[in-house]
GUZA-414183 format. One record per residue: residue in three letters; residue number from 1; y, x, z of N, C-alpha, C in turn. Coordinates in steps of 0.05 Angstrom, whole numbers, plus 5000, padded with zeros to 4 digits. Atoms other than C-alpha are relative to their C-alpha. Layout:
BEGIN
> ALA	NUM	Y	X	Z	Y	X	Z	Y	X	Z
...
END
This chain:
BEGIN
> MET	1	5028	5001	5000	7927	0706	3139	4987	4980	5014
> THR	2	5010	5019	4982	7889	0643	3156	4973	5013	5012
> ASP	3	5021	4989	4985	7830	0648	3200	4970	5004	4979
> LYS	4	5024	4997	5022	7778	0640	3142	5008	5027	4985
> GLU	5	4994	4975	5015	7814	0698	3106	4992	5023	5021
> LYS	6	5006	4986	4977	7813	0735	3170	4967	5010	5004
> ALA	7	5029	4996	4995	7737	0722	3183	4988	5012	4978
> GLU	8	5015	4982	5028	7720	0745	3111	5007	5031	5001
> ARG	9	4990	4975	4993	7758	0808	3125	4985	5017	5022
> ALA	10	5014	4987	4984	7725	0821	3186	4967	5004	4994
> VAL	11	5025	4992	5013	7653	0810	3149	4995	5029	4985
> GLU	12	4993	4983	5027	7679	0859	3093	5003	5031	5021
> LEU	13	4999	4979	4988	7697	0912	3149	4978	5011	5013
> LEU	14	5026	4998	4982	7637	0907	3196	4977	5013	4977
> GLU	15	5022	4993	5021	7595	0914	3127	5008	5036	4997
> ASN	16	4992	4970	5006	7629	0979	3119	4991	5023	5021
> GLU	17	5003	4991	4978	7622	1003	3185	4974	5003	5010
> TYR	18	5029	5006	4989	7551	0983	3199	4982	4992	4976
> PRO	19	5012	5014	5028	7517	0974	3134	4967	4993	5006
> ASP	20	5027	5006	4982	7447	0969	3172	4999	4974	5021
> ALA	21	4995	5026	4981	7452	0897	3204	4966	4993	5005
> VAL	22	5030	5013	4995	7376	0888	3234	5007	4993	5031
> CYS	23	5003	5007	4969	7361	0857	3301	4985	5028	5007
> SER	24	5011	4973	4985	7343	0909	3352	4977	4992	5013
> LEU	25	5032	5004	4989	7280	0869	3381	4979	5014	4981
> THR	26	5022	4999	5015	7215	0892	3350	4979	4980	4993
> TYR	27	5022	5027	4999	7171	0842	3324	4989	5006	4971
> THR	28	5013	4993	5030	7123	0832	3261	4992	4971	4992
> ASP	29	5006	5026	5012	7121	0753	3260	5018	4979	5013
> PRO	30	4982	5023	4984	7162	0690	3279	4996	4998	5029
> LEU	31	5002	5008	4970	7129	0676	3342	5001	5029	5019
> GLN	32	4991	4981	4995	7142	0749	3363	5029	5000	5007
> LEU	33	4972	4997	4998	7216	0749	3353	5004	4972	5017
> LEU	34	4995	5030	4981	7213	0679	3388	4998	5008	5032
> ILE	35	5010	4991	4973	7179	0709	3450	5016	5022	5008
> ALA	36	4979	4976	4990	7222	0773	3451	5023	4990	5005
> THR	37	4972	5007	4995	7288	0740	3445	5000	4981	5026
> ARG	38	4998	5020	4976	7268	0688	3505	5000	5027	5023
> LEU	39	4995	4979	4979	7252	0755	3545	5023	5017	5003
> ALA	40	4974	4983	4998	7318	0791	3529	5021	4985	5013
> ALA	41	4980	5013	4980	7357	0737	3568	5002	5019	5030
> GLN	42	4994	4982	4979	7391	0782	3619	4983	5019	5008
> CYS	43	5019	4978	4998	7346	0837	3601	5011	5017	4972
> THR	44	4995	4986	5018	7361	0895	3554	4979	5001	4975
> ASP	45	5016	5000	5018	7332	0897	3482	4978	5025	5003
> LYS	46	5020	4976	5000	7299	0964	3495	4981	4994	5018
> ARG	47	5020	5007	4988	7264	0941	3555	4984	4980	4993
> VAL	48	5019	5013	5012	7238	0889	3519	4982	5007	4981
> ASN	49	5020	4988	5023	7211	0931	3461	4984	5016	5016
> THR	50	5017	4987	4982	7175	0970	3517	4974	4983	5010
> VAL	51	5019	5020	4982	7136	0910	3544	4983	4984	4978
> THR	52	5010	5020	5016	7123	0872	3479	4972	5009	4987
> PRO	53	5027	4992	5015	7067	0920	3451	4978	4989	5010
> ALA	54	5023	5010	4987	7019	0904	3504	4998	4973	5002
> LEU	55	5006	5024	4996	7038	0834	3512	4986	4989	4975
> PHE	56	5013	5015	5023	7023	0820	3434	4977	5008	4996
> GLU	57	5032	4990	5005	6962	0863	3432	4984	4976	5017
> ARG	58	5016	5017	4985	6935	0816	3489	5004	4973	4994
> PHE	59	4993	5031	5012	6965	0752	3462	5009	5000	4972
> PRO	60	4990	4998	5030	6966	0752	3383	5013	4981	4985
> ASP	61	4988	5026	5015	6981	0683	3370	5008	4985	5021
> ALA	62	4988	5024	4986	7009	0613	3397	4972	4997	5018
> ALA	63	5022	5012	4988	6936	0594	3416	4996	5020	5025
> ALA	64	5006	4980	4980	6923	0661	3460	5022	4993	5024
> PHE	65	4979	5000	4984	6987	0650	3496	4997	4971	5013
> ALA	66	5003	5021	4992	6974	0577	3505	4975	4994	5020
> GLU	67	5026	5006	4982	6900	0587	3539	5005	5014	5027
> ALA	68	4997	4982	4975	6933	0636	3591	5012	4984	5022
> GLU	69	4985	5005	4976	6954	0626	3657	5027	5011	4995
> PRO	70	4968	4991	5001	7030	0633	3664	4997	5030	5018
> SER	71	5002	4973	4976	7008	0688	3724	4993	5026	4980
> GLU	72	5008	4975	5015	6976	0732	3668	5020	5009	4989
> ILE	73	4973	4989	5016	7036	0731	3623	5024	5013	5022
> GLU	74	4982	4985	4983	7076	0746	3683	4993	5033	5002
> SER	75	5007	4973	4991	7035	0812	3698	5011	5025	4974
> TYR	76	4987	4975	5027	7062	0840	3621	5026	5000	5003
> ILE	77	4976	5009	5007	7134	0815	3629	5018	5009	5033
> LYS	78	4992	5003	4972	7150	0830	3708	5024	5020	4995
> SER	79	4981	4976	5005	7199	0893	3684	5024	4986	4987
> CYS	80	4978	5017	5015	7243	0836	3645	5017	4987	5018
> GLY	81	4979	5018	4978	7273	0804	3704	4987	4964	4992
> LEU	82	5005	5032	5008	7267	0728	3713	4968	4995	4992
> TYR	83	5027	4999	5014	7193	0742	3696	4985	4971	5008
> LYS	84	5016	5026	4987	7168	0676	3732	5005	4979	4979
> THR	85	4991	5024	5020	7211	0628	3695	5000	5006	4965
> LYS	86	5009	4991	5031	7200	0667	3625	4970	4994	4994
> ALA	87	5027	5002	5000	7124	0668	3635	4996	4964	4994
> ARG	88	5003	5031	5007	7127	0591	3648	5008	4986	4975
> ASP	89	4983	5008	5027	7173	0579	3588	4983	5006	4979
> ILE	90	5017	5000	5019	7128	0617	3542	4973	4985	5001
> SER	91	5021	5015	5004	7067	0585	3563	5004	4970	4988
> ALA	92	4992	5028	5013	7098	0515	3555	5007	4999	4968
> MET	93	4988	5000	5027	7130	0538	3488	4972	5002	4985
> ALA	94	5027	5003	5014	7062	0557	3465	4986	4979	5000
> LYS	95	5020	5026	5000	7023	0496	3483	5015	4977	4979
> MET	96	4985	5016	5019	7075	0458	3446	5001	5007	4969
> LEU	97	5004	4993	5027	7074	0497	3384	4975	4997	4990
> CYS	98	5032	5004	5008	6999	0491	3388	4996	4969	4991
> ASP	99	5004	5030	5004	7002	0413	3395	5015	4989	4986
> VAL	100	4980	5015	5024	7063	0393	3351	4996	5014	4975
> TYR	101	4995	4984	5023	7066	0451	3306	4977	5007	4985
> ASN	102	5032	4988	5012	6990	0471	3286	5009	5031	5006
> GLY	103	5003	4970	5001	7012	0539	3317	5025	5024	4983
> VAL	104	4979	4985	5018	7071	0555	3268	5027	4993	5016
> VAL	105	4975	5002	4989	7140	0568	3291	5024	4982	4978
> PRO	106	4979	5018	5013	7190	0511	3263	5022	5019	4982
> ASP	107	4978	4987	5015	7246	0530	3209	5024	4986	5003
> SER	108	4973	5009	4995	7303	0491	3240	5005	5001	5024
> ILE	109	4989	4995	4974	7349	0499	3298	4995	4971	5016
> GLU	110	4998	5024	4986	7345	0424	3316	4964	4998	5007
> GLU	111	5025	5005	4989	7263	0430	3320	4992	5022	5020
> LEU	112	5007	4970	4978	7263	0506	3356	5015	4992	5028
> THR	113	4989	5001	4976	7309	0476	3406	4983	4978	5016
> ARG	114	5016	5017	4984	7256	0427	3428	4981	5015	5017
> LEU	115	5017	4990	4986	7216	0474	3448	5008	5017	5031
> PRO	116	4996	4999	4965	7215	0494	3530	5016	5035	5000
> GLY	117	4982	4970	4993	7263	0558	3543	5017	5003	4975
> ILE	118	4989	4992	5028	7295	0558	3471	5023	4990	4996
> GLY	119	4971	5010	5006	7368	0548	3464	5009	5006	4971
> ARG	120	4992	4994	5031	7410	0550	3399	5007	5030	4994
> LYS	121	4998	4972	5004	7426	0626	3409	4970	5014	4985
> THR	122	5023	4989	5009	7350	0643	3401	4993	4988	4974
> ALA	123	5010	5019	5021	7341	0586	3351	5015	5010	4971
> ASN	124	4985	4993	5023	7396	0614	3305	4987	5025	4993
> LEU	125	5011	4977	5010	7364	0681	3306	4977	4997	4987
> VAL	126	5029	5005	5012	7295	0658	3287	5003	4992	4968
> VAL	127	4993	5013	5028	7323	0615	3228	5016	5018	4982
> GLY	128	4981	4980	5018	7370	0670	3204	4978	5025	4992
> ASP	129	5011	4975	5004	7327	0731	3210	4969	4988	4985
> ILE	130	5028	5008	5009	7258	0696	3197	5004	4983	4971
> TYR	131	4998	5026	5027	7277	0639	3146	5022	5001	4982
> GLY	132	4972	4996	5024	7341	0669	3110	5020	4977	5003
> LYS	133	4982	5023	5006	7378	0603	3130	5025	5012	5017
> PRO	134	4976	5003	4987	7454	0602	3153	4995	5004	5026
> ALA	135	5006	5000	4977	7453	0626	3222	5025	5009	5013
> VAL	136	4973	4988	4985	7513	0643	3278	4985	5006	5031
> VAL	137	5013	4993	4975	7477	0678	3338	5026	5009	5023
> VAL	138	4982	4992	4981	7530	0672	3395	4994	5011	5022
> ASP	139	5002	4988	4972	7518	0719	3447	5024	5011	5014
> THR	140	4975	4988	4990	7561	0758	3493	5018	5019	4985
> HIS	141	4988	4990	5016	7582	0804	3441	5019	4987	4977
> CYS	142	4988	5021	5023	7600	0751	3386	5028	4984	5019
> ILE	143	4980	5014	4984	7639	0710	3450	5021	5021	4998
> ARG	144	4980	4983	4989	7679	0773	3471	5016	5005	4971
> ILE	145	4988	4989	5023	7696	0799	3400	5014	4982	4979
> THR	146	4987	5020	5021	7710	0739	3358	5030	4987	5020
> GLY	147	4978	5011	4984	7754	0716	3421	5024	5017	4997
> ARG	148	4976	4983	4999	7796	0781	3421	5007	4996	4969
> LEU	149	4993	5002	5030	7798	0775	3338	5021	4974	5001
> GLY	150	4984	5021	5000	7834	0708	3356	4990	4977	4987
> PHE	151	5008	5030	5002	7788	0658	3333	5000	4976	5016
> HIS	152	5003	5013	4977	7781	0625	3397	5012	5006	5023
> ASN	153	4989	4997	4971	7801	0623	3468	4977	4988	5018
> LEU	154	5021	5019	4989	7733	0592	3491	4979	5021	5010
> LYS	155	5021	4985	4991	7672	0610	3528	4972	4986	4990
> ASP	156	5019	5021	5007	7628	0553	3507	4984	5005	4976
> ALA	157	5009	4986	5028	7576	0583	3454	4994	4975	4984
> ALA	158	5005	5023	5021	7559	0517	3422	5029	4991	4983
> LYS	159	4973	5005	5016	7636	0504	3405	5009	5025	4984
> ILE	160	4990	4981	5015	7646	0574	3386	4984	5005	4970
> GLU	161	5016	5000	5021	7585	0571	3339	5013	4982	4979
> LYS	162	4990	5020	5013	7616	0510	3309	5025	5010	4984
> ILE	163	4974	4984	5009	7682	0549	3297	4995	5015	4981
> LEU	164	5006	4977	5021	7647	0608	3262	4981	4991	4974
> ARG	165	5013	5008	5024	7605	0568	3221	5017	4989	4977
> GLU	166	4974	5013	5020	7669	0534	3189	5013	5022	4986
> LEU	167	4982	4979	5013	7700	0607	3179	4983	5018	4986
> LEU	168	5019	4975	5012	7641	0654	3160	4986	4996	4976
> PRO	169	5017	5000	5021	7607	0659	3093	4975	4995	5009
> HIS	170	5024	5008	4990	7542	0620	3096	4981	5028	4999
> ASP	171	5020	4981	5009	7505	0680	3067	5000	5025	5011
> LYS	172	4992	4978	4983	7539	0733	3113	4998	4994	5033
> SER	173	4998	5010	4968	7537	0693	3182	4982	5019	5017
> ASN	174	5018	4983	4978	7473	0727	3210	5001	5024	5000
> ASP	175	5001	4969	4996	7484	0797	3193	5025	5005	5016
> PHE	176	4974	4993	4982	7560	0791	3219	4990	5001	5031
> CYS	177	5005	5000	4968	7528	0774	3285	4983	5023	5010
> HIS	178	5016	4972	4993	7480	0830	3284	5020	5024	5005
> ARG	179	4977	4979	4999	7540	0876	3269	5021	5000	5022
> LEU	180	4979	5000	4981	7582	0848	3322	4978	5011	5024
> VAL	181	5015	4992	4980	7524	0865	3371	5008	5032	4996
> LEU	182	4995	4968	5001	7531	0943	3346	5027	5008	5003
> HIS	183	4972	4993	4997	7605	0940	3348	5006	4999	5032
> GLY	184	4989	5009	4968	7608	0908	3420	4984	5023	5018
> ARG	185	5016	4981	4980	7557	0963	3446	5016	5027	4995
> ALA	186	4987	4973	5006	7595	1024	3413	5032	5000	5002
> VAL	187	4969	5000	4999	7671	1005	3406	5014	4977	5014
> CYS	188	4984	5020	4989	7697	0938	3428	4979	4986	5027
> THR	189	5017	5005	4974	7658	0941	3498	5014	4981	5016
> ALA	190	4993	5019	4978	7674	0892	3557	5024	5011	5016
> ARG	191	4980	4996	4977	7712	0933	3605	5024	5017	4981
> LYS	192	4986	4980	5008	7741	0990	3558	5001	5001	4968
> PRO	193	5007	4996	5026	7747	0977	3485	5012	5022	4988
> LYS	194	4985	4976	5007	7762	1038	3443	5019	4990	4970
> CYS	195	4988	5011	5018	7812	1007	3402	5018	5021	4976
> SER	196	4990	4980	5017	7844	1066	3366	4974	5010	4983
> GLY	197	5015	5001	5019	7780	1076	3335	4981	4979	4984
> CYS	198	5011	5025	5010	7767	1005	3314	5006	4995	4969
> CYS	199	4995	5007	5019	7752	0982	3248	5015	4976	4993
> LEU	200	4995	5027	5003	7775	0915	3263	5032	4996	5012
> LYS	201	4972	4994	4984	7844	0935	3301	5021	4984	4979
> ASP	202	4978	5012	5014	7889	0920	3240	4995	4964	4999
> ILE	203	5000	5025	5000	7867	0845	3243	4996	4986	5025
> CYS	204	5011	5009	4971	7852	0835	3316	5023	4995	5013
> LYS	205	4970	5007	4987	7905	0795	3351	5004	5010	5029
> THR	206	4996	4985	4971	7890	0824	3420	5004	5026	5000
> TYR	207	4991	4978	5002	7902	0892	3394	5026	5002	4991
> ASN	208	4974	4997	5014	7966	0875	3356	5021	4985	5016
> ASP	209	4981	5017	4984	7992	0828	3410	5007	5021	5025
> ASP	210	5004	4983	4976	7982	0884	3462	5018	5027	4994
> THR	211	4984	4976	5003	8044	0935	3463	4994	5026	5009
> SER	212	5005	4974	4982	8010	0986	3506	4974	5011	4980
> LYS	213	5033	4993	5018	7948	0986	3453	4978	5015	5014
> THR	214	5024	4994	4983	7891	0994	3498	4980	5016	4985
> GLU	215	5019	4973	5011	7850	1057	3485	4975	5004	5013
END
């Protein structure tokens, strides 16, 4: 089985296991997803979802964020960690959105990564979930699971993204990454993967190379 065939099989198996592939962050528009994803860095999605309702009520659009002092934004996001850096990035991002993009979140990875604090992971999530374009969101779950499957032995997210873009069906890649998050939380955990109950074990290089069969 080639890596491309294995990738297509992994997509199929995860579709069967997790039919609902959705982002776990709560949002109603592109800007909210952009900001929620920035807040989620080194913070749980659950925590972000408790913070954003009040944040988005106070700052309903890019102009409102751009006009605010970072210190006010900080007051809403303190529990998310690294809140000073995140508030500064959100403020600068909002100002650039207003000045360069007329307050509209751009629809390409190249333009999104021009925004302060926005890397390729966030950019891929936005273009995939909001604009329906092929996307590969390389987070810790994606790095770990695709590495265990045998697609790479890397930690560099940009290189992994390039590899997966070549292997995954373009119309399935974004949902595949959402399903990896669900699978990484429930089964293929970092410390002690539950290999015996894993839907991917038959195509997993790590499992099949390990004669002790980690349980």
